[in-house]
PASEZA-812318 format. One record per residue: x, y, z of N, C-alpha, C, CB in turn; residue in one letter; residue number from 1. Coordinates in nm, 3 decimals, always signed. Glycine has a CB too. Layout:
// residues N
     n.X     n.Y     n.Z    ca.X    ca.Y    ca.Z     c.X     c.Y     c.Z    cb.X    cb.Y    cb.Z residu num
       X       Y       Z       X       Y       Z       X       Y       Z       X       Y       Z      a NUM
...
This chain:
// residues 102
     n.X     n.Y     n.Z    ca.X    ca.Y    ca.Z     c.X     c.Y     c.Z    cb.X    cb.Y    cb.Z residu num
  +2.626  -2.502  -0.891  +2.474  -2.355  -0.900  +2.632  -2.282  -0.849  +2.255  -2.349  -0.733      m   1
  +2.647  -2.157  -0.844  +2.716  -2.072  -0.767  +2.600  -1.986  -0.724  +2.835  -2.001  -0.837      k   2
  +2.655  -1.962  -0.595  +2.556  -1.913  -0.497  +2.514  -1.781  -0.514  +2.602  -1.924  -0.367      v   3
  +2.599  -1.686  -0.629  +2.497  -1.520  -0.649  +2.352  -1.579  -0.747  +2.619  -1.352  -0.782      g   4
  +2.407  -1.680  -0.889  +2.285  -1.679  -0.928  +2.136  -1.777  -0.818  +2.318  -1.736  -1.081      p   5
  +2.169  -1.831  -0.720  +2.100  -1.947  -0.618  +2.065  -1.782  -0.590  +2.197  -2.092  -0.485      s   6
  +2.102  -1.780  -0.498  +1.992  -1.643  -0.466  +1.942  -1.538  -0.518  +2.017  -1.580  -0.390      l   7
  +1.898  -1.530  -0.614  +1.871  -1.463  -0.695  +1.720  -1.529  -0.760  +1.994  -1.450  -0.776      k   8
  +1.734  -1.642  -0.742  +1.629  -1.742  -0.738  +1.584  -1.759  -0.668  +1.635  -1.831  -0.756      l   9
  +1.612  -1.736  -0.575  +1.542  -1.822  -0.425  +1.491  -1.646  -0.400  +1.696  -1.933  -0.256      v  10
  +1.500  -1.539  -0.415  +1.494  -1.373  -0.402  +1.335  -1.421  -0.489  +1.658  -1.238  -0.505      d  11
  +1.408  -1.406  -0.578  +1.246  -1.399  -0.728  +1.105  -1.442  -0.715  +1.267  -1.509  -0.867      k  12
  +1.208  -1.599  -0.602  +1.057  -1.698  -0.612  +1.003  -1.732  -0.419  +1.114  -1.909  -0.722      n  13
  +1.105  -1.724  -0.324  +1.046  -1.676  -0.230  +0.910  -1.632  -0.191  +1.101  -1.612  -0.222      w  14
  +0.857  -1.705  -0.123  +0.694  -1.648  -0.075  +0.713  -1.468  +0.017  +0.612  -1.804  +0.079      i  15
  +0.673  -1.340  +0.009  +0.722  -1.215  +0.040  +0.626  -1.223  +0.168  +0.707  -1.086  -0.080      r  16
  +0.716  -1.173  +0.271  +0.656  -1.189  +0.423  +0.616  -0.984  +0.434  +0.825  -1.277  +0.578      k  17
  +0.450  -1.026  +0.441  +0.439  -0.882  +0.480  +0.456  -0.795  +0.510  +0.417  -0.853  +0.505      a  18
  +0.414  -0.654  +0.541  +0.528  -0.555  +0.657  +0.384  -0.526  +0.733  +0.648  -0.367  +0.579      k  19
  +0.204  -0.577  +0.734  +0.189  -0.536  +0.804  +0.040  -0.583  +0.796  +0.244  -0.425  +0.809      g  20
  -0.061  -0.555  +0.836  -0.210  -0.616  +0.838  -0.335  -0.545  +0.867  -0.216  -0.714  +0.929      y  21
  -0.452  -0.533  +0.764  -0.594  -0.448  +0.764  -0.637  -0.558  +0.773  -0.656  -0.347  +0.647      r  22
  -0.801  -0.510  +0.856  -0.897  -0.589  +0.874  -0.988  -0.472  +0.716  -0.963  -0.599  +1.077      v  23
  -1.051  -0.511  +0.638  -1.048  -0.437  +0.486  -1.204  -0.485  +0.488  -0.922  -0.508  +0.332      c  24
  -1.328  -0.381  +0.530  -1.481  -0.426  +0.463  -1.580  -0.334  +0.451  -1.552  -0.530  +0.539      f  25
  -1.701  -0.351  +0.422  -1.755  -0.237  +0.338  -1.852  -0.244  +0.479  -1.823  -0.260  +0.148      q  26
  -1.915  -0.111  +0.455  -2.050  -0.057  +0.531  -2.123  +0.047  +0.482  -2.027  -0.013  +0.660      q  27
  -2.257  +0.004  +0.504  -2.332  +0.102  +0.500  -2.329  +0.239  +0.522  -2.393  +0.074  +0.549      k  28
  -2.326  +0.404  +0.498  -2.293  +0.505  +0.570  -2.353  +0.571  +0.493  -2.169  +0.538  +0.605      v  29
  -2.492  +0.683  +0.538  -2.589  +0.723  +0.460  -2.646  +0.659  +0.300  -2.547  +0.844  +0.452      d  30
  -2.642  +0.532  +0.296  -2.721  +0.483  +0.174  -2.611  +0.409  +0.092  -2.794  +0.611  +0.084      s  31
  -2.558  +0.400  +0.115  -2.394  +0.443  +0.062  -2.257  +0.314  +0.138  -2.355  +0.652  +0.147      e  32
  -2.293  +0.233  +0.021  -2.150  +0.101  +0.058  -2.033  +0.147  +0.041  -2.134  -0.038  -0.041      l  33
  -1.934  +0.194  +0.180  -1.811  +0.253  +0.176  -1.737  +0.100  +0.213  -1.790  +0.398  +0.287      v  34
  -1.639  +0.077  +0.108  -1.469  +0.000  +0.148  -1.419  +0.107  +0.346  -1.286  +0.082  -0.065      t  35
  -1.410  +0.044  +0.358  -1.300  +0.118  +0.466  -1.156  -0.003  +0.583  -1.441  +0.209  +0.602      d  36
  -1.106  +0.032  +0.650  -0.966  -0.111  +0.667  -1.000  -0.064  +0.842  -0.718  -0.073  +0.572      y  37
  -0.908  -0.099  +0.851  -0.925  -0.092  +1.036  -0.817  -0.197  +1.103  -1.109  -0.155  +1.098      c  38
  -0.695  -0.129  +1.129  -0.610  +0.035  +1.131  -0.644  +0.116  +1.007  -0.423  +0.023  +1.127      p  39
  -0.679  +0.215  +0.995  -0.694  +0.250  +0.870  -0.594  +0.305  +0.776  -0.778  +0.322  +0.875      g  40
  -0.587  +0.362  +0.673  -0.462  +0.367  +0.589  -0.377  +0.490  +0.626  -0.498  +0.374  +0.434      l  41
  -0.451  +0.583  +0.718  -0.262  +0.645  +0.737  -0.239  +0.622  +0.847  -0.209  +0.812  +0.721      d  42
  -0.257  +0.517  +0.943  -0.267  +0.477  +1.081  -0.154  +0.321  +1.032  -0.469  +0.452  +1.150      d  43
  -0.052  +0.293  +1.121  +0.022  +0.173  +1.150  -0.067  +0.064  +1.143  +0.088  +0.176  +1.279      s  44
  -0.015  -0.065  +1.065  -0.045  -0.210  +1.059  -0.077  -0.323  +1.138  +0.025  -0.245  +1.020      p  45
  -0.129  -0.338  +1.188  -0.175  -0.505  +1.286  -0.003  -0.578  +1.225  -0.396  -0.643  +1.188      l  46
  +0.094  -0.586  +1.316  +0.239  -0.755  +1.295  +0.184  -0.878  +1.281  +0.353  -0.803  +1.449      d  47
  +0.034  -0.914  +1.327  -0.004  -1.063  +1.343  -0.132  -1.120  +1.211  -0.076  -1.075  +1.522      s  48
  -0.121  -1.132  +1.160  -0.211  -1.225  +1.047  -0.326  -1.253  +1.132  -0.137  -1.382  +0.985      d  49
  -0.246  -1.319  +1.287  -0.351  -1.404  +1.324  -0.465  -1.269  +1.463  -0.253  -1.585  +1.408      v  50
  -0.405  -1.234  +1.506  -0.481  -1.061  +1.590  -0.580  -1.061  +1.444  -0.323  -0.850  +1.618      t  51
  -0.520  -0.986  +1.379  -0.631  -0.880  +1.246  -0.708  -1.019  +1.255  -0.552  -0.812  +1.028      t  52
  -0.717  -1.119  +1.196  -0.846  -1.213  +1.214  -0.935  -1.225  +1.318  -0.815  -1.329  +1.208      w  53
  -0.886  -1.213  +1.447  -0.958  -1.223  +1.508  -1.046  -1.081  +1.534  -0.898  -1.284  +1.594      r  54
  -1.010  -0.994  +1.541  -1.059  -0.840  +1.529  -1.157  -0.912  +1.410  -0.922  -0.686  +1.477      h  55
  -1.086  -0.913  +1.324  -1.163  -0.879  +1.196  -1.313  -1.000  +1.265  -1.049  -0.938  +1.001      a  56
  -1.317  -1.145  +1.284  -1.387  -1.178  +1.363  -1.489  -1.101  +1.436  -1.323  -1.221  +1.420      w  57
  -1.395  -1.057  +1.515  -1.497  -0.966  +1.621  -1.550  -0.870  +1.575  -1.444  -0.908  +1.736      k  58
  -1.491  -0.820  +1.458  -1.628  -0.675  +1.414  -1.698  -0.700  +1.298  -1.564  -0.504  +1.373      l  59
  -1.677  -0.835  +1.269  -1.838  -0.880  +1.181  -1.941  -0.921  +1.312  -1.817  -1.059  +1.049      t  60
  -1.863  -0.947  +1.413  -1.973  -1.028  +1.476  -2.076  -0.913  +1.612  -1.874  -1.184  +1.560      a  61
  -1.986  -0.802  +1.598  -2.040  -0.698  +1.622  -2.162  -0.645  +1.570  -1.966  -0.634  +1.605      s  62
  -2.159  -0.666  +1.476  -2.249  -0.528  +1.422  -2.286  -0.621  +1.287  -2.142  -0.342  +1.385      t  63
  -2.323  -0.780  +1.282  -2.385  -0.858  +1.216  -2.506  -0.858  +1.235  -2.345  -0.957  +1.223      q  64
  -2.606  -0.838  +1.141  -2.763  -0.816  +1.156  -2.833  -0.940  +1.061  -2.814  -0.645  +1.093      t  65
  -2.939  -1.006  +1.104  -3.025  -1.090  +1.010  -3.076  -1.055  +0.910  -3.115  -1.136  +1.055      e  66
  -3.109  -1.137  +0.807  -3.128  -1.087  +0.655  -3.024  -1.063  +0.615  -3.206  -0.976  +0.623      g  67
  -3.104  -1.039  +0.469  -3.029  -1.020  +0.366  -2.925  -0.888  +0.303  -3.114  -1.046  +0.293      d  68
  -3.104  -0.756  +0.400  -3.053  -0.640  +0.343  -2.956  -0.593  +0.439  -3.156  -0.540  +0.310      d  69
  -2.844  -0.522  +0.433  -2.678  -0.464  +0.474  -2.805  -0.348  +0.493  -2.494  -0.445  +0.332      i  70
  -2.760  -0.347  +0.701  -2.763  -0.248  +0.793  -2.670  -0.127  +0.804  -2.756  -0.307  +0.893      a  71
  -2.800  -0.002  +0.830  -2.656  +0.069  +0.836  -2.599  +0.067  +0.940  -2.647  +0.195  +0.809      e  72
  -2.376  +0.070  +0.916  -2.357  +0.077  +0.996  -2.319  -0.111  +1.032  -2.457  +0.167  +1.044      g  73
  -2.366  -0.197  +0.909  -2.306  -0.321  +0.971  -2.197  -0.336  +0.886  -2.397  -0.453  +0.977      e  74
  -2.134  -0.393  +0.893  -1.970  -0.388  +0.863  -1.987  -0.547  +0.774  -1.837  -0.388  +1.045      m  75
  -1.979  -0.587  +0.648  -1.982  -0.685  +0.558  -1.923  -0.706  +0.451  -2.067  -0.697  +0.531      v  76
  -1.826  -0.813  +0.401  -1.732  -0.841  +0.337  -1.598  -0.798  +0.369  -1.762  -0.813  +0.237      n  77
  -1.639  -0.934  +0.504  -1.507  -0.857  +0.603  -1.373  -0.980  +0.555  -1.555  -0.862  +0.838      v  78
  -1.257  -0.933  +0.558  -1.113  -1.013  +0.492  -1.021  -0.891  +0.587  -1.083  -1.009  +0.258      h  79
  -0.920  -0.992  +0.547  -0.755  -0.962  +0.572  -0.659  -0.925  +0.496  -0.694  -1.052  +0.609      v  80
  -0.616  -0.763  +0.512  -0.553  -0.749  +0.382  -0.403  -0.726  +0.410  -0.618  -0.631  +0.297      v  81
  -0.281  -0.796  +0.354  -0.167  -0.780  +0.374  -0.165  -0.599  +0.348  -0.081  -0.885  +0.279      d  82
  +0.000  -0.592  +0.335  +0.040  -0.442  +0.308  -0.023  -0.372  +0.187  +0.192  -0.433  +0.287      d  83
  +0.016  -0.457  +0.088  +0.003  -0.374  -0.041  -0.139  -0.364  -0.072  +0.081  -0.437  -0.164      l  84
  -0.265  -0.459  +0.003  -0.419  -0.433  -0.011  -0.435  -0.593  -0.003  -0.486  -0.341  -0.169      g  85
  -0.306  -0.716  -0.081  -0.372  -0.848  -0.132  -0.463  -0.951  +0.033  -0.201  -0.957  -0.221      d  86
  -0.550  -0.982  -0.041  -0.606  -1.042  +0.028  -0.485  -1.203  +0.100  -0.743  -1.062  -0.066      p  87
  -0.534  -1.209  +0.246  -0.456  -1.290  +0.313  -0.516  -1.453  +0.372  -0.416  -1.199  +0.421      i  88
  -0.447  -1.551  +0.335  -0.523  -1.718  +0.378  -0.568  -1.691  +0.520  -0.396  -1.879  +0.383      i  89
  -0.712  -1.725  +0.602  -0.793  -1.740  +0.705  -0.658  -1.865  +0.752  -0.982  -1.785  +0.668      y  90
  -0.579  -1.826  +0.886  -0.532  -1.901  +0.922  -0.587  -2.046  +0.995  -0.474  -1.833  +0.967      y  91
  -0.695  -2.051  +0.998  -0.747  -2.140  +1.047  -0.819  -2.282  +0.929  -0.839  -2.058  +1.133      a  92
  -0.837  -2.188  +0.887  -0.855  -2.319  +0.715  -0.769  -2.327  +0.671  -0.938  -2.299  +0.575      t  93
  -0.695  -2.241  +0.650  -0.586  -2.203  +0.496  -0.655  -2.222  +0.396  -0.448  -2.297  +0.459      n  94
  -0.759  -2.120  +0.309  -0.861  -2.099  +0.243  -0.902  -1.903  +0.198  -0.968  -2.182  +0.342      k  95
  -0.891  -1.859  +0.167  -0.958  -1.755  +0.082  -1.097  -1.688  +0.237  -1.047  -1.861  -0.109      a  96
  -1.115  -1.598  +0.309  -1.209  -1.656  +0.437  -1.297  -1.461  +0.407  -1.080  -1.711  +0.660      e  97
  -1.400  -1.485  +0.378  -1.485  -1.321  +0.359  -1.585  -1.408  +0.482  -1.588  -1.254  +0.143      v  98
  -1.589  -1.271  +0.611  -1.692  -1.337  +0.724  -1.776  -1.226  +0.677  -1.650  -1.351  +0.913      f  99
  -1.950  -1.214  +0.689  -2.081  -1.193  +0.656  -2.093  -1.106  +0.496  -2.146  -1.108  +0.789      n 100
  -2.074  -1.174  +0.426  -2.034  -1.202  +0.254  -2.184  -1.137  +0.222  -2.000  -1.412  +0.185      p 101
  -2.206  -1.024  +0.173  -2.371  -1.015  +0.119  -2.247  -0.908  -0.034  -2.559  -0.881  +0.280      k 102
């Protein structure tokens, strides 16, 4: 195989490197479940998936309440997404992860 076709094959099948990461979560605001991101979509994303997952865990732990009902301000369905909004695998388990799923 020549170099040109092999490079096209690699580009086509290579795993894309994300350009940044955000924590995606839902939160009850005025009795309505709203999806939001941290950092916000207008802000620069974080550059490390590990740092972003750690931040996701801290946000979850800071707002999590007991019971099945979602409290006002509680962050639920917390996970990490890349710059395209696609979910990122949790580095600690190598599986899809959602903190405080409700």
